[in-house]
N, C-alpha and C positions, 0 to 999 in steps of 0.2 A: 414463369415462377410462382406458385402459392407463398405470399405472406399475410401471416392475419394478425402482427401486432408490428406495429410500425412507430417512430415516434417522429413528429413532425414539426416545424415550425411554417407559422404561418403569419404574413404581415401584411397588415391594410392600409391601405395608400396613406402619402400624407397629404393633408387641403390644403388647396392653393392660397398663397398669399395676397392679403388684401392689395388694393393700388392706389398710391398719394397720386393723384391728378386736378389740376383746374382743367373748366373749362375757356380754349381760348377760340375763340373766334370772330373774326373780323366786326367790328360795328360794335362789337361788346367786350367795353373795355374791361369792365370787372366779373366774367364770368364766375359761377362758384364751385365748389367741388366736385367730380364727379366722377371720382373713383370708386372701379365695383369691385366688388367682393370678389372672393378665391372660390374653385370650386372644392365641392368636399371630397374627400378620398374614397378608391373603391373598397366594397367592403370584400368580407373572403366569404362564401359560401360553401356549405357540404351537402351534398344531393345524394339521394338511396337511389342507386340505379339499379333492376334487377337484372342488368348485362354487364354488372362486372360481380367478378366472383371470386377476387382478393384483393388486397393491399398493395398490389406488386408497383403499382404507380408511383407509392413513396419510397419506396425503396430504392428509389432511384432517380427520386423526385422532391429531399427531405425540407426544402425550403420553397415555399409557395408565397411570390409576392402579388397585391395586387395593383393596378396604378394608379398614382398618385391625381388630385385634382390638379387643371390647370389653375393659372393667376389670375387674378383679376385683369379688367385694361379702363382706359380712360371712356369718357362716354358711357358709364354705368353701365359698361359692359360687365356680365360676370363671367367668372370662367366655367369653364366644362368638369361636370362632375368626371373623379376617374371609372374608368370602367371596373363593373366587378366581377372576381374572380372564382368562379363553380365547379367545384371539386367534386368530383363524383367516387364513392362509397358505393360498398356491397350490403345491401340488407343486414342486419346484423349485427350492424359496428355498434360498438359503446365509444364516446368520447370521453375522455381524462385528461385531468391537469397531467403534466408529467413525473409533479412533486410529487403528486398522493393518486387514491385509488376511489374520491370522489366522481359519482357518476354525473358528467355534466350534458350529455344526450345520446338517449338509444334510437339509434334505427332499426326499429321493430316493425318495420314495415317497408314495401317501396312508397318513391315517393314525399318522401320527409327530404325537408329542409333547415337546414342551421345555422343559424349568424354564428357564423366560427369567430373571427375578426372583425371591428364594425370601424368602417372608417374613418381619417380624422375630420374635422367640421375647416370650410376654409374660412380663412382669415376677411376681416368685413377691410373694407373700403372706406377712405376719408369721407365718402359721402354720406356712410351710414353716420358720421359722426357730428354733422351739420345739426346746428338748433339756431334757434331765433337768436339766442346770445351765442355763441360759437359759430360765425358763417364762414370761416374759411378753416377748416379745420386738419390739421399736417399730422395728426393721427393715421395709421393705420396697422393690421394685426397679421401678424406671419400667421400661416396656416396650422391647425394643430394636426398632431402624427396622428398615424394612425394605432389600433391597437398592433401589439406583436404579443403570440401565444406560442407557449411551448406546450406542445399536446401528446398525448399517444392515444391513438387510434385501436381499439381492437376486435376482433371478429368474433361472432359465435353465431355459428350455424345456427341459420333457422327450418329446425328439421323437428319433426312429430314423433320420431324414433329414432335412437342412437343406441348401434350396434358397440357394446364394448366385450373386452377378452382381453386375453393373452397375445402376444404376437404368434402368427400362425395355425390362431382356434379356428378359421377356413371364416373369418369375415367378410372379406373380400367376396372372397367364390359367392356366398350366402348371398351378397348385395348384387352380385351379377347374375345368379341366378333369379333373386325374387322381382328385378329390375331390368331397366335397359343403359344402369351403371356397367363399363369397364373400366374398371379398375386392372393397375397393373399386380398379377398374381404369380407367384413364384415360391418357392420354398424356401427360405430360410427368415432368422426374425428382421423384421421391422420394414418388408418387402412394403406395408403401406409407408409411405412418408407425410399424408396429405390427406385428412377428409376426404371424404367422397361421396355426394349425392345419389340417390335414385329417386325414382317417383316407381312407387308400385300401383297398381291398375287393379282393382278386386273387378269393375264393372264401370258403364259408363260416368253414372254418379258418384263413383266412392273411390277414394283415392287417395294415399299418405306420403310423405316425404320422410326415407329411410339415410340416416349419415353413419359410415361407415368409420367406425372414429380408429387411429393408429393404434396398435395395442401396449396394454398398460402391463409392467411388470411393479410386483412389491417394489415398494420407495419411489415411486413414480412420482408422489405429489412431495415429495426431496429433492427431484429432480433427476432422480434415476432412472435411466433408458429413456425413455424423450417425455421424460418427467410431467410437467403440468401443461404442455407446450398447446397438446389438447383437447384436455380436460375440458377448459373453458366451452367446446362447444356441445358438451352434453347441460349443459345448462338450463339452455331453452328447449328440452327435448319435452314432451307429456309421459314420456315410456320409456323405459331401456330393456333392451334385451341381452341377457348375459348369452351370449356364445362359448361351451366350453366345450374344448378336446376333451373327446374320450377315452380317444385312441391309445390303444398300448404304446405306440412310437412316442411320444411326446415326453414317455420317462415320466410325466408328474401325477401325481392324484388328484382330479378331475374338481372335488369337491374343494380341494384345497385351495385350486386356481378359482372357483367362484367366491371363495372365505377373500381371498387375497383379493379380487379383483372391488367387491365391495368394500375394504375396508379401506382400498386408496379412495374411491366414491368418496367416503365418507370423510375422512381428510381432509378431502381438497373443499367439497362442500357438504354437510354431513344433512341439507336439504334433497340432494341427491335421493338418499333412500328414499324419500315420501313419495318418488313418482311410481306409479305401476311398473313392474319389473315381472320379465317371462325369462326362462330359465331355456334355452336350445343347448340340448346336450347333440353336440355336430360329430360327424363321423363316426357315425354307426355303423358303417357297413365295413368297418374292419375292428370291427369287436372282436372277432372270428370266436362268439359261441361264448367267451369272456363277459362275464354280465354284472362281473362283483364291481369294475369301476362305474357304470352307468348307474346301478344304485345306488351307491355312496352318494352319486351326486342328486339324488330323485329324490334322498331321505333330507340330504341339506335342504332342499328345495321347499320341502313339506314342511318343514320344521318351521321355516319362514313363511309359509301360507303362499306360496307362489307356484303359479304353474311352470307345469312343468312338461315340454316338448322334447320327442326323439325326431330327429332331422339326420339326412345326408345331403350337405346341400350339392357336393362332385356328383350324387346319385339322383339326387331332386327328390328324395324320397322326403313326406311331413312336411313339403314346406306350407302346401295350401291349410294344413291345418294349424300351420304358423301364425302368417299372412291372417286367418283367420281371428287369431287370437289375438294377434296385434290389434285388429279394427278393433276387438271388443273392450281394451286396453283402454285403447283413445277413446270410444265410444263411453266409457268407465269414466274418463278424466275429463272429458269435455262435460260431463254432468255434474261431475265434482263442483266444479270451478259456476257452473252454474245456479245450481245449489246456494254455495256459497255467496253467491254474487246478492240474492234473494233475501239473505239471512241478514 
């Protein structure tokens, strides 16, 4: 089961109690204090692992606890440290407090480790309180509680390109033709209920990751349709491909569909419209000689200075040109970032 947003409770282990003890040994009538310190509690860590694809584990395990530290013992024996707990999350996960939108940590690449909840310190035993003027201390400390945090884990897929458009625009078919991804494809709205990732190989040295974002409709940013549930997955992309159904069977105006999707992207995050964008007129094989719908979309793309391509994902026509245009957009996006970094 795919999950891209969960609330979790993370509890670090409590520190062990310090020990109150005095040395008792035959022939030593006045043994000194020898109570050891308690062990520190275990901490809770999050680790980004590329083998993990969603946050489903946390849906069934919303509360996760690290082990407590052991109590100190006589003979100045310190209690053992509680075992740390490491939880795996997919790359692209962001960590937030449950009560706000501040990002605490962003797993923007694999192999990152984040201390989410720190274990409590072990309490001091009475040996720690001994001094030249206080030779028989009877005080010791309890272990301190570990941190407990209510967090939101939110997954934003890491992809170079996002395919956006209305339901049944042909995004799933397109990603299946461009890459090795095999999403569920059917002729009804919202066939795609989870984002799909595919790797497109141009040659031995050039490739990019493309994400099929479940269909948007008017009012998506207000919660209509699938709402904003999947809009967050386009926030990390470098380029967007507007997949627009130009066939008469859709019963909608392609240029209006294009406008609606752009408006929804802008309402969700205006910065998305600053990404490189390409317009792909899909299902051109179904036009049956009526090119007015196609020309209206072409004009809408031209007004915004966006590349326009005619494709048919089903018939595999125009895909090479589309992949080439996407690669050009990615190179341009990377070049812009490099130029900005040097300013």
